[in-house]
C-alpha positions in Angstrom: 183.0 81.8 168.9 184.4 81.2 165.5 185.7 77.7 164.7 189.2 76.2 164.3 190.6 76.1 161.2 187.3 78.4 159.9 188.5 80.5 156.7 186.0 83.6 156.3 187.6 85.1 152.9 185.9 84.2 149.8 187.4 81.0 147.8 188.8 82.1 144.6 186.3 80.8 142.1 183.1 82.4 144.9 185.9 85.7 143.7 185.2 84.7 139.7 182.1 84.6 140.3 182.1 88.2 142.4 183.3 89.8 139.3 182.3 88.5 136.5 179.6 89.7 138.5 180.2 92.9 138.3 181.6 92.9 135.3 178.0 91.9 134.1 176.6 95.0 135.9 178.3 96.8 134.9 178.1 96.1 130.4 174.3 96.4 131.4 174.6 99.3 133.0 177.4 100.7 130.7 174.9 100.1 127.9 172.0 101.4 129.5 173.7 105.1 129.5 174.9 104.7 126.1 171.0 103.9 124.7 170.4 106.8 126.6 172.4 109.6 125.4 172.2 107.9 122.0 167.8 108.5 122.3 168.6 111.7 123.8 170.7 112.9 121.1 167.8 111.1 118.6 165.1 113.3 120.0 167.0 116.7 120.3 168.7 115.7 116.0 164.5 115.2 115.8 163.7 119.0 117.2 166.3 120.4 115.0 166.1 119.6 112.0 161.8 120.4 112.2 163.0 123.2 113.5 165.1 124.1 110.0 161.9 123.1 108.4 159.3 125.2 110.2 161.3 128.5 109.7 162.1 127.0 105.6 158.9 126.2 105.1 158.1 129.9 106.5 160.2 131.1 104.6 158.4 129.6 100.7 155.0 130.7 102.2 156.2 134.3 103.0 158.4 134.4 99.8 156.6 132.4 97.2 159.5 130.5 96.3 161.9 128.3 98.0 165.9 130.0 99.4 167.5 131.0 95.8 171.4 130.9 95.0 170.7 135.3 94.5 169.6 134.5 98.2 172.9 133.0 99.3 174.8 135.9 97.6 173.9 138.5 99.4 174.7 137.2 102.5 178.1 135.5 101.7 180.8 137.6 103.4 183.4 137.6 100.3 183.8 136.6 97.0 183.4 133.0 99.1 181.9 129.3 97.9 178.8 128.6 99.0 177.7 126.1 102.2 175.0 125.5 104.6 176.2 128.8 106.7 174.6 130.3 103.8 171.3 128.6 104.4 170.7 129.1 108.2 172.4 133.4 107.2 169.4 134.1 104.6 166.2 132.5 107.4 168.4 134.6 110.0 168.4 137.7 108.0 164.4 137.3 106.9 163.5 136.4 111.3 163.1 133.1 111.0 165.2 131.1 112.6 168.5 133.0 114.7 170.0 129.9 116.6 173.1 128.7 115.7 172.0 125.7 117.5 169.5 124.6 115.4 173.0 124.1 112.9 175.9 122.6 114.9 174.7 120.8 117.5 176.6 120.3 120.7 176.1 115.8 120.0 178.1 116.0 116.9 181.7 114.2 117.1 183.1 117.2 114.5 181.5 120.3 116.8 183.0 119.0 120.4 186.3 118.6 118.7 186.2 122.5 116.7 185.4 123.5 120.1 188.3 121.3 121.9 190.9 123.0 120.3 189.7 126.5 121.8 187.7 128.6 118.8 185.4 130.1 119.3 181.6 128.9 119.1 179.7 131.2 117.5 177.0 133.4 119.2 175.7 133.9 116.2 174.3 133.4 112.5 174.9 137.6 110.8 175.4 141.1 111.0 173.7 143.3 110.1 174.4 146.7 109.4 172.3 149.5 109.0 172.4 153.4 108.2 172.2 156.5 110.4 168.0 155.9 110.1 168.3 152.4 111.7 167.4 151.0 108.1 169.2 147.1 106.9 171.4 147.9 105.3 173.9 144.8 104.7 173.6 141.7 106.4 175.9 139.3 106.8 177.1 136.0 107.5 179.7 135.8 110.5 182.8 134.5 109.7 183.4 133.0 113.2 180.4 130.1 112.1 181.1 130.5 108.0 182.1 126.9 106.4 183.8 128.2 103.3 187.2 130.1 105.9 189.2 126.9 106.3 188.9 124.4 108.5 185.5 126.9 109.2 182.7 126.5 112.4 181.4 123.0 111.5 178.0 122.5 111.3 175.6 119.5 111.5 173.2 119.2 109.3 172.6 119.7 105.1 170.1 121.8 103.4 168.5 122.7 100.1 169.0 125.6 97.5 166.8 125.6 95.2 167.6 127.4 91.3 166.8 130.8 91.2 164.0 130.2 88.2 162.5 127.9 90.5 159.0 127.9 93.0 157.2 126.2 95.5 155.6 124.7 93.2 158.4 122.1 92.4 158.7 120.4 95.2 155.2 120.5 97.4 153.2 118.7 94.8 154.3 115.1 97.3 156.3 117.4 100.4 156.2 114.1 102.3 158.1 112.7 99.4 160.8 115.4 98.8 164.0 116.1 101.3 164.7 119.0 102.5 167.4 118.5 105.0 169.3 115.7 106.7 172.2 115.0 109.2 175.5 115.0 108.1 177.2 112.3 105.8 174.8 110.3 103.6 176.7 109.0 101.0 176.0 108.9 97.3 177.9 107.9 95.0 180.5 105.0 97.3 177.9 102.7 99.3 175.4 104.4 98.2 171.9 105.7 101.1 174.6 105.0 103.4 175.7 106.9 106.2 179.6 107.5 106.0 181.5 106.9 109.8 184.3 108.6 111.1 186.9 106.6 111.8 186.3 106.0 107.4 186.5 109.8 106.9 186.2 112.3 110.4 185.6 115.4 109.2 182.5 114.4 107.0 181.4 111.0 109.3 177.4 111.0 110.4 176.6 112.2 113.8 175.6 108.9 114.9 178.8 107.0 113.2 177.3 104.6 110.1 174.1 103.2 112.6 172.3 105.3 110.5 171.1 108.8 110.1 167.6 111.6 110.0 166.0 113.3 106.7 164.0 116.7 107.2 161.0 115.9 104.4 159.0 119.3 102.6 156.0 118.2 104.7 157.7 119.0 108.2 157.6 114.9 109.4 162.0 113.5 110.2 162.4 109.8 109.6 165.1 107.7 111.2 167.2 105.4 108.3 169.6 103.2 109.7 170.6 103.7 105.6 168.7 103.5 102.3 168.7 100.7 101.3 167.8 99.5 96.9 165.1 102.7 97.0 164.1 104.4 100.6 163.4 107.7 98.2 161.5 108.6 95.2 163.1 110.6 92.7 161.6 113.8 91.9 159.1 114.1 89.1 159.4 110.2 88.3 158.5 108.4 91.7 161.7 105.4 90.9 162.7 104.2 93.5 166.0 105.7 94.2 168.5 105.9 97.2 170.5 108.8 95.9 169.3 112.2 97.9 169.9 114.3 95.5 167.8 112.4 93.2 165.0 112.5 95.4 165.0 117.0 95.4 165.3 117.0 91.3 164.3 115.3 88.3 166.9 113.2 86.3 169.5 114.3 89.7 172.0 117.0 89.1 173.7 117.1 85.5 175.6 119.5 83.7 178.1 122.2 85.7 175.0 124.6 85.9 174.4 124.8 89.7 171.4 128.0 89.5 170.0 125.9 87.5 169.8 122.9 89.5 168.5 122.4 93.4 171.6 121.3 95.6 172.8 120.2 98.8 175.1 121.7 100.3 177.0 121.4 103.8 179.5 123.2 105.4 181.8 122.6 103.0 179.9 123.2 99.8 177.8 120.7 98.1 178.1 119.0 95.1 176.2 115.8 93.2 178.0 113.0 95.5 177.3 113.3 99.6 180.7 111.5 99.2 182.4 115.4 98.3 180.6 116.7 101.9 
């Protein structure tokens, strides 16, 4: 029996306490979900980079040299420039790695934006032409995957192409120290060794924002770097510490303008000595 004057409703203070508790629980749940999603994305990134590294190393083992500029020329769709989709095309041409998702990750905000605009998802890396006898006469990167076509399909990684005279020996003496590929957005000029935030540069920003990114090395191991500090990598040939990734693939870094003489990192919008331009 309810006594006269008794009120079962919550007081204002009780309501505030309940709302505060609910807010804390929601915040904890949201943070946990965010960490779970980020952990899943990182696990995928590691798997993709290892897949690319394994395919690239298999190519090197079979051919006796890394992917070179002249191999890229053979798969270009026309007279356009160079970008990492051509490296993907060389591996696909030779049957080492033909999956688009190894190069463009479904959790990459740039890929999501591209697809949400109604543009097509590439289904293949290469177009292969055969003659009447079934022999391959031409292999060209698919135009839907080709990053040089204006606002082309965004690729999530940068990868290395070598000068035409370079051999495996140029890169495999210390394979655990020489970078082969890395997630997009690593800077080398302004704030070298950090990943650029997409809020600063949407097109070229890091897959994980400015929190960091992954690098895969020639021995296949993948490392996460919040940044490269003052020297997380070693300069090629000298062993000196550096935070500029292009210095870790060629002695003294990239100098001069004769691109075919050098190892180089390419992104989905071409490449340059400074990763700021990616």
